[in-house]
Biopython code that builds the backbone (N, CA, C, O; Angstrom):
import numpy as np
from Bio.PDB.StructureBuilder import StructureBuilder

atoms = [
    (1, "MET", "N", (-1.054, -16.836, -10.370)),
    (1, "MET", "CA", (-0.559, -15.682, -11.098)),
    (1, "MET", "C", (0.785, -15.209, -10.547)),
    (1, "MET", "O", (1.632, -14.718, -11.293)),
    (2, "ALA", "N", (0.972, -15.359, -9.248)),
    (2, "ALA", "CA", (2.230, -14.900, -8.648)),
    (2, "ALA", "C", (3.429, -15.617, -9.250)),
    (2, "ALA", "O", (4.483, -15.014, -9.451)),
    (3, "LEU", "N", (3.270, -16.898, -9.535)),
    (3, "LEU", "CA", (4.384, -17.639, -10.130)),
    (3, "LEU", "C", (4.694, -17.155, -11.537)),
    (3, "LEU", "O", (5.841, -17.226, -11.977)),
    (4, "LEU", "N", (3.686, -16.666, -12.247)),
    (4, "LEU", "CA", (3.910, -16.135, -13.588)),
    (4, "LEU", "C", (4.765, -14.874, -13.542)),
    (4, "LEU", "O", (5.505, -14.587, -14.483)),
    (5, "CYS", "N", (4.666, -14.134, -12.468)),
    (5, "CYS", "CA", (5.421, -12.883, -12.328)),
    (5, "CYS", "C", (6.769, -13.093, -11.637)),
    (5, "CYS", "O", (7.581, -12.170, -11.577)),
    (6, "LEU", "N", (7.010, -14.275, -11.125)),
    (6, "LEU", "CA", (8.206, -14.518, -10.331)),
    (6, "LEU", "C", (9.484, -14.191, -11.108)),
    (6, "LEU", "O", (10.398, -13.573, -10.562)),
    (7, "ARG", "N", (9.552, -14.592, -12.354)),
    (7, "ARG", "CA", (10.758, -14.317, -13.146)),
    (7, "ARG", "C", (11.002, -12.810, -13.250)),
    (7, "ARG", "O", (12.132, -12.350, -13.089)),
    (8, "ARG", "N", (9.947, -12.048, -13.518)),
    (8, "ARG", "CA", (10.077, -10.594, -13.631)),
    (8, "ARG", "C", (10.515, -9.980, -12.307)),
    (8, "ARG", "O", (11.348, -9.073, -12.290)),
    (9, "VAL", "N", (9.965, -10.462, -11.208)),
    (9, "VAL", "CA", (10.335, -9.945, -9.881)),
    (9, "VAL", "C", (11.807, -10.212, -9.613)),
    (9, "VAL", "O", (12.526, -9.318, -9.167)),
    (10, "VAL", "N", (12.260, -11.419, -9.876)),
    (10, "VAL", "CA", (13.671, -11.773, -9.650)),
    (10, "VAL", "C", (14.578, -10.902, -10.518)),
    (10, "VAL", "O", (15.604, -10.409, -10.050)),
    (11, "GLU", "N", (14.199, -10.712, -11.782)),
    (11, "GLU", "CA", (15.002, -9.864, -12.675)),
    (11, "GLU", "C", (15.094, -8.441, -12.154)),
    (11, "GLU", "O", (16.164, -7.833, -12.195)),
    (12, "ARG", "N", (13.980, -7.900, -11.662)),
    (12, "ARG", "CA", (13.984, -6.533, -11.130)),
    (12, "ARG", "C", (14.874, -6.423, -9.894)),
    (12, "ARG", "O", (15.599, -5.442, -9.730)),
    (13, "LEU", "N", (14.816, -7.432, -9.028)),
    (13, "LEU", "CA", (15.649, -7.419, -7.828)),
    (13, "LEU", "C", (17.127, -7.534, -8.184)),
    (13, "LEU", "O", (17.957, -6.810, -7.633)),
    (14, "GLN", "N", (17.460, -8.440, -9.104)),
    (14, "GLN", "CA", (18.858, -8.624, -9.502)),
    (14, "GLN", "C", (19.425, -7.387, -10.185)),
    (14, "GLN", "O", (20.607, -7.079, -10.027)),
    (15, "ALA", "N", (18.596, -6.676, -10.940)),
    (15, "ALA", "CA", (19.049, -5.478, -11.651)),
    (15, "ALA", "C", (19.092, -4.247, -10.746)),
    (15, "ALA", "O", (19.545, -3.183, -11.168)),
    (16, "GLY", "N", (18.624, -4.388, -9.506)),
    (16, "GLY", "CA", (18.616, -3.249, -8.597)),
    (16, "GLY", "C", (17.482, -2.281, -8.848)),
    (16, "GLY", "O", (17.509, -1.155, -8.351)),
    (17, "LEU", "N", (16.479, -2.701, -9.617)),
    (17, "LEU", "CA", (15.336, -1.834, -9.916)),
    (17, "LEU", "C", (14.288, -1.858, -8.814)),
    (17, "LEU", "O", (13.436, -0.973, -8.736)),
    (18, "ALA", "N", (14.357, -2.872, -7.966)),
    (18, "ALA", "CA", (13.414, -2.986, -6.863)),
    (18, "ALA", "C", (14.181, -3.413, -5.617)),
    (18, "ALA", "O", (15.245, -4.026, -5.702)),
    (19, "VAL", "N", (13.620, -3.076, -4.462)),
    (19, "VAL", "CA", (14.237, -3.407, -3.181)),
    (19, "VAL", "C", (13.288, -4.331, -2.430)),
    (19, "VAL", "O", (12.150, -3.960, -2.141)),
    (20, "ALA", "N", (13.755, -5.528, -2.119)),
    (20, "ALA", "CA", (12.931, -6.498, -1.394)),
    (20, "ALA", "C", (12.593, -5.975, 0.000)),
    (20, "ALA", "O", (13.458, -5.449, 0.701)),
    (21, "GLY", "N", (11.344, -6.120, 0.391)),
    (21, "GLY", "CA", (10.927, -5.740, 1.734)),
    (21, "GLY", "C", (10.614, -4.263, 1.920)),
    (21, "GLY", "O", (10.142, -3.870, 2.987)),
    (22, "GLU", "N", (10.861, -3.441, 0.920)),
    (22, "GLU", "CA", (10.564, -2.008, 1.035)),
    (22, "GLU", "C", (9.059, -1.808, 0.883)),
    (22, "GLU", "O", (8.470, -2.213, -0.119)),
    (23, "SER", "N", (8.448, -1.187, 1.874)),
    (23, "SER", "CA", (6.995, -0.992, 1.834)),
    (23, "SER", "C", (6.616, 0.436, 1.464)),
    (23, "SER", "O", (5.434, 0.778, 1.442)),
    (24, "GLY", "N", (7.585, 1.250, 1.180)),
    (24, "GLY", "CA", (7.291, 2.613, 0.744)),
    (24, "GLY", "C", (7.010, 3.559, 1.888)),
    (24, "GLY", "O", (7.163, 3.220, 3.062)),
    (25, "GLN", "N", (6.598, 4.745, 1.518)),
    (25, "GLN", "CA", (6.300, 5.800, 2.489)),
    (25, "GLN", "C", (4.908, 6.335, 2.200)),
    (25, "GLN", "O", (4.577, 6.643, 1.055)),
    (26, "GLN", "N", (4.103, 6.443, 3.232)),
    (26, "GLN", "CA", (2.749, 6.971, 3.088)),
    (26, "GLN", "C", (2.641, 8.272, 3.878)),
    (26, "GLN", "O", (3.071, 8.351, 5.029)),
    (27, "ASP", "N", (2.059, 9.289, 3.242)),
    (27, "ASP", "CA", (1.842, 10.581, 3.896)),
    (27, "ASP", "C", (0.415, 11.042, 3.629)),
    (27, "ASP", "O", (-0.029, 11.094, 2.482)),
    (28, "TRP", "N", (-0.291, 11.375, 4.697)),
    (28, "TRP", "CA", (-1.624, 11.949, 4.546)),
    (28, "TRP", "C", (-1.454, 13.424, 4.206)),
    (28, "TRP", "O", (-1.032, 14.210, 5.054)),
    (29, "THR", "N", (-1.778, 13.803, 2.979)),
    (29, "THR", "CA", (-1.633, 15.192, 2.545)),
    (29, "THR", "C", (-2.924, 15.970, 2.710)),
    (29, "THR", "O", (-2.932, 17.195, 2.591)),
    (30, "ALA", "N", (-4.009, 15.276, 2.982)),
    (30, "ALA", "CA", (-5.314, 15.865, 3.297)),
    (30, "ALA", "C", (-6.069, 14.794, 4.084)),
    (30, "ALA", "O", (-5.667, 13.631, 4.069)),
    (31, "PRO", "N", (-7.144, 15.156, 4.765)),
    (31, "PRO", "CA", (-7.847, 14.156, 5.581)),
    (31, "PRO", "C", (-8.266, 12.899, 4.805)),
    (31, "PRO", "O", (-8.320, 11.814, 5.383)),
    (32, "GLY", "N", (-8.556, 13.026, 3.540)),
    (32, "GLY", "CA", (-8.979, 11.875, 2.755)),
    (32, "GLY", "C", (-8.068, 11.553, 1.592)),
    (32, "GLY", "O", (-8.506, 10.926, 0.627)),
    (33, "PHE", "N", (-6.790, 11.972, 1.657)),
    (33, "PHE", "CA", (-5.889, 11.781, 0.527)),
    (33, "PHE", "C", (-4.539, 11.275, 1.019)),
    (33, "PHE", "O", (-3.808, 11.988, 1.707)),
    (34, "LEU", "N", (-4.219, 10.039, 0.661)),
    (34, "LEU", "CA", (-2.951, 9.429, 1.050)),
    (34, "LEU", "C", (-2.008, 9.443, -0.145)),
    (34, "LEU", "O", (-2.338, 8.917, -1.207)),
    (35, "THR", "N", (-0.837, 10.043, 0.028)),
    (35, "THR", "CA", (0.184, 10.039, -1.009)),
    (35, "THR", "C", (1.160, 8.907, -0.695)),
    (35, "THR", "O", (1.641, 8.789, 0.431)),
    (36, "VAL", "N", (1.449, 8.075, -1.702)),
    (36, "VAL", "CA", (2.316, 6.913, -1.503)),
    (36, "VAL", "C", (3.518, 7.019, -2.428)),
    (36, "VAL", "O", (3.372, 7.230, -3.632)),
    (37, "ASP", "N", (4.708, 6.870, -1.854)),
    (37, "ASP", "CA", (5.941, 6.747, -2.625)),
    (37, "ASP", "C", (6.438, 5.332, -2.382)),
    (37, "ASP", "O", (6.785, 4.983, -1.253)),
    (38, "GLY", "N", (6.477, 4.521, -3.420)),
    (38, "GLY", "CA", (6.850, 3.127, -3.277)),
    (38, "GLY", "C", (8.295, 2.899, -2.898)),
    (38, "GLY", "O", (8.642, 1.798, -2.471)),
    (39, "LYS", "N", (9.163, 3.909, -3.037)),
    (39, "LYS", "CA", (10.582, 3.801, -2.662)),
    (39, "LYS", "C", (11.253, 2.576, -3.293)),
    (39, "LYS", "O", (12.052, 1.896, -2.649)),
    (40, "ARG", "N", (10.918, 2.304, -4.560)),
    (40, "ARG", "CA", (11.468, 1.185, -5.324)),
    (40, "ARG", "C", (11.095, -0.175, -4.762)),
    (40, "ARG", "O", (11.721, -1.182, -5.095)),
    (41, "GLY", "N", (10.075, -0.209, -3.911)),
    (41, "GLY", "CA", (9.597, -1.491, -3.409)),
    (41, "GLY", "C", (8.737, -2.175, -4.460)),
    (41, "GLY", "O", (8.331, -1.553, -5.442)),
    (42, "LEU", "N", (8.466, -3.430, -4.253)),
    (42, "LEU", "CA", (7.611, -4.170, -5.161)),
    (42, "LEU", "C", (6.168, -3.691, -4.987)),
    (42, "LEU", "O", (5.738, -3.404, -3.870)),
    (43, "GLY", "N", (5.436, -3.606, -6.072)),
    (43, "GLY", "CA", (4.085, -3.062, -6.061)),
    (43, "GLY", "C", (3.159, -3.668, -5.025)),
    (43, "GLY", "O", (2.542, -2.923, -4.263)),
    (44, "PRO", "N", (3.032, -4.998, -4.963)),
    (44, "PRO", "CA", (2.123, -5.583, -3.976)),
    (44, "PRO", "C", (2.505, -5.256, -2.533)),
    (44, "PRO", "O", (1.629, -5.065, -1.689)),
    (45, "VAL", "N", (3.786, -5.192, -2.247)),
    (45, "VAL", "CA", (4.236, -4.883, -0.881)),
    (45, "VAL", "C", (3.853, -3.446, -0.519)),
    (45, "VAL", "O", (3.333, -3.194, 0.568)),
    (46, "ALA", "N", (4.109, -2.514, -1.427)),
    (46, "ALA", "CA", (3.751, -1.109, -1.185)),
    (46, "ALA", "C", (2.238, -0.938, -1.111)),
    (46, "ALA", "O", (1.740, -0.144, -0.313)),
    (47, "ALA", "N", (1.505, -1.680, -1.940)),
    (47, "ALA", "CA", (0.046, -1.577, -1.933)),
    (47, "ALA", "C", (-0.545, -2.069, -0.619)),
    (47, "ALA", "O", (-1.452, -1.440, -0.074)),
    (48, "VAL", "N", (-0.044, -3.180, -0.108)),
    (48, "VAL", "CA", (-0.548, -3.710, 1.170)),
    (48, "VAL", "C", (-0.244, -2.734, 2.298)),
    (48, "VAL", "O", (-1.078, -2.534, 3.181)),
    (49, "ALA", "N", (0.929, -2.128, 2.283)),
    (49, "ALA", "CA", (1.275, -1.143, 3.311)),
    (49, "ALA", "C", (0.352, 0.073, 3.226)),
    (49, "ALA", "O", (-0.078, 0.600, 4.252)),
    (50, "ALA", "N", (0.048, 0.516, 2.012)),
    (50, "ALA", "CA", (-0.853, 1.657, 1.841)),
    (50, "ALA", "C", (-2.257, 1.312, 2.321)),
    (50, "ALA", "O", (-2.910, 2.126, 2.975)),
    (51, "LEU", "N", (-2.722, 0.115, 2.001)),
    (51, "LEU", "CA", (-4.037, -0.307, 2.486)),
    (51, "LEU", "C", (-4.069, -0.387, 4.001)),
    (51, "LEU", "O", (-5.098, -0.119, 4.620)),
    (52, "GLY", "N", (-2.940, -0.757, 4.600)),
    (52, "GLY", "CA", (-2.854, -0.781, 6.059)),
    (52, "GLY", "C", (-3.047, 0.593, 6.676)),
    (52, "GLY", "O", (-3.483, 0.702, 7.822)),
    (53, "ALA", "N", (-2.728, 1.639, 5.933)),
    (53, "ALA", "CA", (-2.952, 3.008, 6.404)),
    (53, "ALA", "C", (-4.364, 3.477, 6.071)),
    (53, "ALA", "O", (-4.979, 4.200, 6.854)),
    (54, "VAL", "N", (-4.878, 3.072, 4.920)),
    (54, "VAL", "CA", (-6.180, 3.564, 4.443)),
    (54, "VAL", "C", (-7.348, 2.936, 5.194)),
    (54, "VAL", "O", (-8.282, 3.641, 5.577)),
    (55, "ILE", "N", (-7.312, 1.636, 5.408)),
    (55, "ILE", "CA", (-8.473, 0.932, 5.972)),
    (55, "ILE", "C", (-8.870, 1.459, 7.351)),
    (55, "ILE", "O", (-10.051, 1.739, 7.557)),
    (56, "PRO", "N", (-7.950, 1.610, 8.305)),
    (56, "PRO", "CA", (-8.379, 2.146, 9.610)),
    (56, "PRO", "C", (-8.960, 3.555, 9.506)),
    (56, "PRO", "O", (-9.930, 3.883, 10.191)),
    (57, "ARG", "N", (-8.368, 4.386, 8.652)),
    (57, "ARG", "CA", (-8.880, 5.755, 8.491)),
    (57, "ARG", "C", (-10.282, 5.729, 7.886)),
    (57, "ARG", "O", (-11.161, 6.475, 8.318)),
    (58, "ALA", "N", (-10.491, 4.875, 6.891)),
    (58, "ALA", "CA", (-11.802, 4.786, 6.252)),
    (58, "ALA", "C", (-12.859, 4.287, 7.231)),
    (58, "ALA", "O", (-13.967, 4.821, 7.274)),
    (59, "LEU", "N", (-12.524, 3.270, 8.014)),
    (59, "LEU", "CA", (-13.483, 2.765, 9.002)),
    (59, "LEU", "C", (-13.804, 3.814, 10.052)),
    (59, "LEU", "O", (-14.957, 3.947, 10.463)),
    (60, "TRP", "N", (-12.800, 4.559, 10.491)),
    (60, "TRP", "CA", (-13.022, 5.615, 11.479)),
    (60, "TRP", "C", (-13.966, 6.677, 10.924)),
    (60, "TRP", "O", (-14.882, 7.124, 11.615)),
    (61, "ARG", "N", (-13.735, 7.086, 9.655)),
    (61, "ARG", "CA", (-14.595, 8.104, 9.050)),
    (61, "ARG", "C", (-16.009, 7.585, 8.855)),
    (61, "ARG", "O", (-16.972, 8.327, 9.052)),
    (62, "CYS", "N", (-16.150, 6.329, 8.472)),
    (62, "CYS", "CA", (-17.484, 5.752, 8.290)),
    (62, "CYS", "C", (-18.239, 5.703, 9.611)),
    (62, "CYS", "O", (-19.435, 5.992, 9.658)),
    (63, "LYS", "N", (-17.551, 5.341, 10.671)),
    (63, "LYS", "CA", (-18.193, 5.286, 11.977)),
    (63, "LYS", "C", (-18.667, 6.670, 12.415)),
    (63, "LYS", "O", (-19.709, 6.795, 13.060)),
    (64, "ARG", "N", (-17.908, 7.707, 12.068)),
    (64, "ARG", "CA", (-18.299, 9.072, 12.423)),
    (64, "ARG", "C", (-19.480, 9.540, 11.587)),
    (64, "ARG", "O", (-20.361, 10.235, 12.093)),
    (65, "LEU", "N", (-19.507, 9.162, 10.299)),
    (65, "LEU", "CA", (-20.565, 9.628, 9.406)),
    (65, "LEU", "C", (-21.853, 8.823, 9.570)),
    (65, "LEU", "O", (-22.948, 9.371, 9.441)),
    (66, "CYS", "N", (-21.728, 7.545, 9.848)),
    (66, "CYS", "CA", (-22.886, 6.654, 9.949)),
    (66, "CYS", "C", (-22.791, 5.836, 11.233)),
    (66, "CYS", "O", (-22.521, 4.637, 11.181)),
    (67, "PRO", "N", (-23.008, 6.467, 12.380)),
    (67, "PRO", "CA", (-22.789, 5.761, 13.657)),
    (67, "PRO", "C", (-23.659, 4.527, 13.837)),
    (67, "PRO", "O", (-23.275, 3.632, 14.589)),
    (68, "GLY", "N", (-24.804, 4.438, 13.190)),
    (68, "GLY", "CA", (-25.684, 3.265, 13.361)),
    (68, "GLY", "C", (-25.464, 2.193, 12.323)),
    (68, "GLY", "O", (-26.254, 1.251, 12.250)),
    (69, "ALA", "N", (-24.425, 2.295, 11.518)),
    (69, "ALA", "CA", (-24.222, 1.358, 10.420)),
    (69, "ALA", "C", (-23.670, 0.012, 10.875)),
    (69, "ALA", "O", (-23.649, -0.931, 10.083)),
    (70, "GLY", "N", (-23.228, -0.107, 12.106)),
    (70, "GLY", "CA", (-22.711, -1.372, 12.611)),
    (70, "GLY", "C", (-21.302, -1.692, 12.149)),
    (70, "GLY", "O", (-20.935, -2.866, 12.091)),
    (71, "LEU", "N", (-20.499, -0.685, 11.816)),
    (71, "LEU", "CA", (-19.117, -0.924, 11.388)),
    (71, "LEU", "C", (-18.211, -1.072, 12.579)),
    (71, "LEU", "O", (-17.008, -1.279, 12.417)),
]
sb = StructureBuilder()
sb.init_structure("model")
sb.init_model(0)
sb.init_chain("A")
sb.init_seg("    ")
for serial, (resi, resn, name, xyz) in enumerate(atoms, 1):
    if name == "N":
        sb.init_residue(resn, " ", resi, " ")
    sb.init_atom(name, np.array(xyz, "f"), 0.0, 1.0, " ", f" {name:<3s}", serial, name[0])
structure = sb.get_structure()
């Protein structure tokens, strides 16, 4: 599927609509709410960066709520 989108990605980069390598900005606005501004980065790159912030927080909260769950 990535190859199917390659033309669109290249067009967006050439037109200046997207910035290669930009992972966006993530801000925790509440303990369980992450606000993400992609900063004109490509969607998958910004999404992976956001998940990098969400996953550790989610695991930490799960461990606190369910200490015997084996997480």
